[in-house]
C-alpha positions in Angstrom: 8.7 -6.8 -7.4 11.4 -7.2 -9.9 14.6 -5.2 -9.5 13.9 -3.0 -12.5 16.9 -0.9 -13.7 15.3 1.6 -15.9 11.7 2.8 -15.2 9.5 5.2 -17.1 6.6 6.9 -15.4 4.1 8.5 -17.7 1.9 11.1 -16.2 1.8 14.3 -18.3 -1.1 16.3 -16.9 -3.0 17.9 -15.3 -1.7 19.5 -12.1 -3.8 17.5 -9.7 -3.3 14.3 -11.6 0.5 14.6 -11.6 0.4 15.2 -7.8 -1.9 12.1 -7.4 0.8 10.0 -9.0 3.6 11.0 -6.6 2.8 8.3 -4.0 3.4 5.7 -6.8 6.7 7.3 -7.5 7.6 7.1 -3.9 6.6 3.4 -3.8 8.6 2.6 -6.9 11.7 4.2 -5.4 11.3 2.3 -2.2 11.0 -1.0 -4.1 13.6 -0.2 -6.7 16.2 1.9 -4.9 18.9 1.4 -7.5 16.8 2.0 -10.6 17.0 5.0 -12.9 13.5 6.5 -12.9 12.4 8.8 -15.7 9.2 10.8 -15.7 7.4 11.9 -18.9 5.4 15.1 -18.4 4.1 18.2 -20.1 6.6 20.9 -19.3 4.2 23.3 -17.5 3.6 20.7 -14.8 7.2 19.7 -14.2 8.0 22.2 -11.4 6.0 20.1 -8.9 8.1 17.0 -9.6 11.0 16.2 -7.2 14.5 15.6 -8.3 16.9 13.0 -7.0 16.7 10.6 -5.3 13.2 10.1 -6.6 13.5 11.1 -10.3 16.7 10.9 -12.2 15.5 12.4 -15.5 12.5 14.3 -16.8 11.3 14.1 -20.4 9.1 16.9 -21.7 6.4 15.7 -24.0 4.9 18.4 -26.3 1.2 17.6 -26.5 0.7 19.8 -29.6 3.2 17.8 -31.6 2.0 14.4 -30.6 0.0 14.2 -33.9 3.2 14.5 -35.9 5.0 11.4 -37.1 8.2 13.4 -37.3 7.8 14.1 -33.6 7.1 10.4 -32.9 10.5 9.6 -34.4 12.2 12.3 -32.3 10.5 11.1 -29.2 11.3 7.5 -29.9 15.0 8.2 -30.2 14.9 10.1 -26.9 13.1 7.4 -25.1 15.0 4.4 -26.5 18.2 5.9 -25.3 17.2 5.0 -21.7 16.7 1.2 -22.5 13.5 1.0 -20.3 12.7 -2.3 -18.6 9.2 -1.1 -17.8 6.8 1.7 -18.2 3.9 2.8 -16.0 1.2 4.6 -17.9 -0.7 6.4 -15.1 -2.6 8.6 -17.5 -4.4 5.9 -19.4 -5.2 8.0 -22.4 -4.3 7.9 -26.1 -1.5 10.5 -25.7 0.1 8.5 -22.9 -0.3 5.3 -24.9 1.8 6.9 -27.7 4.6 7.6 -25.2 4.4 4.1 -23.8 4.5 2.6 -27.3 7.5 4.7 -28.3 9.4 4.0 -25.1 10.6 0.6 -26.2 9.9 -0.7 -22.7 9.9 -4.5 -22.6 7.0 -4.4 -20.0 4.3 -1.8 -20.2 1.7 -1.4 -17.4 -1.1 0.9 -16.4 -3.8 1.0 -13.8 -7.0 -0.8 -14.5 -9.0 2.2 -15.9 -7.2 2.4 -19.3 -9.2 4.5 -21.8 -9.0 5.7 -25.4 -7.4 2.5 -26.6 -4.4 2.8 -24.2 -5.2 -0.8 -23.0 -4.0 -2.0 -26.4 -0.5 -0.7 -25.6 -0.2 -1.2 -21.8 -1.6 -3.9 -19.6 -4.1 -2.5 -17.1 -3.4 -4.0 -13.6 -6.4 -4.5 -11.3 -5.7 -4.6 -7.6 -7.6 -4.5 -4.3 -8.4 -0.8 -4.6 -10.1 -0.8 -7.9 -13.0 1.4 -6.8 -11.1 3.4 -4.2 -9.3 6.8 -4.4 -7.3 7.3 -7.6 -4.1 7.4 -5.6 -4.8 3.9 -4.4 -5.6 2.8 -8.0 -2.2 4.0 -9.1 -0.5 2.3 -6.2 -2.2 -1.0 -7.1 0.2 -1.1 -10.1 3.0 -1.6 -7.7 1.1 -3.9 -5.4 0.0 -6.3 -8.3 3.7 -6.5 -9.4 4.7 -7.7 -6.0 5.9 -4.4 -4.6 5.3 -3.2 -1.0 3.3 0.0 -0.3 3.8 0.9 3.3 2.7 4.6 3.2 1.1 7.3 1.1 3.9 9.8 0.7 4.2 12.8 -1.7 7.9 13.5 -2.6 8.1 17.1 -3.6 10.9 19.5 -4.7 12.8 21.7 -2.3 11.1 25.1 -2.1 13.0 26.6 0.8 14.2 29.5 -1.4 10.8 30.1 -2.8 9.3 30.3 0.7 11.8 32.9 1.9 11.3 35.0 -1.2 7.5 34.7 -0.8 7.6 36.0 2.7 9.7 38.9 1.6 7.3 39.6 -1.2 4.3 39.6 1.2 6.2 41.9 3.7 6.9 44.4 0.9 3.1 44.3 0.1 2.2 45.0 3.7 1.4 41.5 5.0 3.6 40.1 7.8 1.1 38.0 9.9 -0.9 34.8 9.3 -3.1 34.4 6.3 -5.5 32.0 4.7 -4.7 31.0 1.2 -7.7 30.9 -1.1 -8.1 29.8 -4.7 -11.5 31.1 -5.9 -11.5 29.3 -9.3 -11.5 25.8 -10.7 -10.7 24.2 -14.0 -14.4 23.6 -14.7 -17.1 26.2 -13.9 -19.4 23.5 -12.4 -16.8 22.9 -9.6 -16.5 26.6 -8.6 -18.0 28.1 -5.5 -20.1 31.3 -6.4 -18.2 34.6 -6.2 -21.0 36.0 -4.0 -20.4 33.2 -1.5 -16.7 33.9 -1.5 -17.4 37.6 -1.0 -19.6 36.9 2.0 -17.1 34.5 3.5 -14.1 36.9 3.0 -16.1 39.8 4.6 -16.5 37.7 7.7 -12.9 36.4 7.6 -11.3 39.8 7.4 -13.7 41.2 10.0 -12.3 38.7 12.4 -8.8 40.1 11.8 -7.5 37.4 9.5 -5.8 38.2 6.1 -6.7 36.4 2.9 -4.3 35.7 0.0 -6.0 35.0 -3.3 -4.1 32.6 -5.6 -4.7 30.9 -8.9 -3.8 30.8 -12.6 -4.3 33.5 -15.2 -7.8 32.3 -15.7 -8.6 33.2 -12.1 -7.5 36.9 -12.5 -11.1 38.2 -13.0 -12.3 36.4 -9.9 -9.4 37.7 -7.9 -10.0 41.2 -9.0 -13.8 41.0 -8.2 -13.0 39.8 -4.7 -10.3 42.4 -4.1 -12.6 45.2 -5.4 -15.3 44.0 -3.1 -13.0 44.2 0.0 -13.0 47.3 2.2 -10.8 45.9 5.0 -7.4 46.0 3.2 -6.8 42.5 4.4 -7.4 40.8 1.0 -4.2 40.4 -1.1 -4.7 39.3 -4.7 -2.0 37.3 -6.4 -4.1 35.4 -8.9 -2.1 35.0 -12.1 1.0 36.4 -10.4 2.9 33.2 -9.3 4.6 30.3 -11.1 4.0 26.8 -9.8 6.9 26.8 -7.3 5.8 30.2 -6.0 2.3 28.9 -5.6 3.6 26.0 -3.6 5.5 28.4 -1.4 2.4 30.6 -0.9 0.3 27.6 0.2 3.1 26.2 2.4 3.5 29.5 4.3 -0.3 29.9 4.9 -2.1 29.1 8.1 -4.9 27.4 6.2 -5.8 26.6 2.6 -9.3 26.8 1.2 -10.7 26.0 -2.3 -13.0 23.9 -4.3 -11.8 20.9 -6.3 -8.9 22.4 -8.2 -5.2 21.6 -8.9 -3.8 23.8 -6.1 -5.9 21.9 -3.6 -3.7 18.9 -4.3 -0.6 20.9 -3.7 -2.0 21.7 -0.2 -2.7 18.0 0.3 0.8 17.0 -0.8 2.3 19.5 1.5 0.0 18.2 4.3 -1.2 21.7 4.9 -4.3 22.2 7.0 -7.0 22.6 4.4 -10.7 22.9 3.8 -12.0 21.5 0.5 -15.4 22.4 -1.0 -16.9 19.5 -3.0 -20.2 19.2 -5.0 -20.3 17.7 -8.5 -17.2 15.7 -8.0 -16.5 12.8 -5.7 -13.9 13.3 -2.9 -13.7 9.6 -2.3 -12.2 9.3 -5.8 -10.2 12.5 -6.4 -10.4 14.5 -3.3 -7.5 15.3 -0.9 -6.1 12.0 0.4 -3.8 11.5 3.3 -4.1 7.8 3.9 -4.0 7.1 7.6 -2.6 10.6 8.3 -5.6 12.7 7.2 -6.4 14.9 10.3 -5.3 18.0 8.4 -8.1 17.4 5.8 -11.5 19.0 6.3 -14.4 18.6 3.9 -17.5 20.7 3.1 -19.8 18.7 0.9 -22.7 20.1 -0.9 -26.0 18.7 0.5 -27.2 18.0 -3.0 -24.1 16.2 -4.3 -24.9 13.1 -6.2 -21.2 12.2 -7.2 -20.0 8.7 -6.4 -16.8 6.8 -7.1 -18.7 5.1 -10.0 -20.1 8.4 -11.2 -17.3 10.8 -10.2 -18.6 13.9 -12.1 -22.2 15.1 -12.1 -23.0 18.1 -14.3 -25.1 20.0 -11.7 -24.6 23.8 -12.1 -26.4 24.6 -8.8 -24.6 22.0 -6.7 -21.8 24.2 -5.3 -24.2 27.1 -4.5 -25.8 24.8 -1.9 -22.7 25.1 0.2 -23.5 28.3 2.1 -20.9 30.8 3.6 -22.3 29.8 7.0 -21.4 26.2 6.4 -17.8 27.1 5.4 -17.5 29.5 8.4 -18.5 26.8 10.8 -15.8 24.4 9.6 -13.3 27.3 9.5 -13.9 28.2 13.1 -13.4 24.6 14.1 -10.1 24.3 12.2 -8.9 27.6 13.6 -9.1 26.2 17.1 -6.5 23.6 16.3 -3.9 25.5 14.2 -1.1 27.6 15.7 -1.1 31.2 14.6 
């Protein structure tokens, strides 16, 4: 791989997608240790990005202003000041193509699956993992350019302060022991596990003496409230909509186990190498599920028996698919995981 001096990585959204791109960042830094690496991102997802030595600068891209030519001029001035040798468009969409075009980078690359005309701006690179997990697809951009990829690593920000504050917050709310972190929602309704299933599982979980901490965005608040209201044990603690991204990372990091369907926080748990259980139905885990490379013993899957998703057809709009995962199926996996984790 060339000894690039100024590298632009473009991956602006969403949460899971940004986290999927972190192993490529790690590989770029390993191959170009002296380069200045800049990441273009939507501001709300920036908290999961690491600082130095992996990223030297972060550029916030305002999605709402990308249709404005005056904003293009402003963004062009900002980007050109870095004198980029190369850009890596790991989004592969029209919005990221605009950023790559305005960057002034002499070389512009992306992974092979370039959509919405982005292939007209950046060259899609096809490697040996064309139909594998999206993390490997991104890493192929480094491989094709002659770079070495020795490991799948997720460089993350330091959250030691957030973890300490989180434990203090839990103690103030009456929780001092182990807990299972649960995110009951998902970005798309079709990927959600039914609330009635969560209620049945939580009833069994709390009856066993384990506490549950509910997490998620503001959109998950109604689900969190419904699950909390259904609880009679006092062991369900609802923090949906009450954490920022760094606090969410801390809450997951401090848990004994993480459980959710296919949603952004699942990939935080994966990046943290937290023991996790992932519920999958209409989406394909081989393409976008939690991925640990050769070190994946912490990843446990519960797949819907009616799932039809494949790497070639990664999303199947089946509203009943997730309901086919029963609380008993999850409980069986949970019991198996509990035997290996240290409380």
